[in-house]
N, C-alpha and C positions, 0 to 999 in steps of 0.2 A: 423599706426599699432603699432610702435615702443614704441611712447607714452605711447600709451594705455596701453601695456604690462608693461612698467615698473611702470606705474600707479599702476595698479594691485597687482604686488611684491611689491612696496614700503609702498602700505597700511598697517596698520594706522599710522604707525609713521611717513611718510610723505604725504603729497597730493600735486600732481601737478594740475596744472589750465592752461590754454590755453587762451590768448589772442590774439585777430584780430588785429592785428595794421592798418591797412589799415582800419577798420571803428572804432578804437578807439586811434586816432593818437595822441590825448593829453598824454592819459596815456602812451603810446609807448614813447613819447618825455619826460616824468616826469621821466621814469626809463631808459633814454638814450638808448634805444633799435635802433642800426643803422641798424644791418644786422638780416636776418632772414634765419633760426631759430637762436635764444640765449635762452638760460637756464639761469635762475638766480635763485639763491638759496638764500630764507631767513629763518632766524631764530631768532625766539624771535622780528620780525617786522623790523629785518634790514639783507640788504644786506651781506653773506659771501663769496659767490663766484659769478663766471659767465662764461658761456660758450658760442662762438659763433659758428656755423656749425652744420651739421647734425651729429646724433649719433643714434648707432642701440639700442633695449630698454636695452641689458646688459650692455652696455656702459653709457647708463644714468645712470642704477641702481648702476653700480661702480663708477661713477663720484660724485653722491650724498653720497654715503657710505664714501666714502674717503673724502669727503669735510666734512662730520658731526663727523669723528672720533676723 
C-alpha cells in the first residue's frame, strides 16, 4: 500500500515500478539487487540513488524528491 500511495502521489513526474526478483532473477542480478525491498532511482536511464529497507509512502515520496532536487 505504501508503494502504491507513493506511485500515485509522484505521477506524472516519476514512475514507480515493481520487479519480482524471485521470478526475474537475471534482472535482479543485473541491477545488483541483494536485499528486498530495494528502491533504485533512475534519471535519464542512469542510476542516481539506491535505498534498501522498507519505507512508508511518505518516506518514499520524500526520498525520491530529495534525490531529484
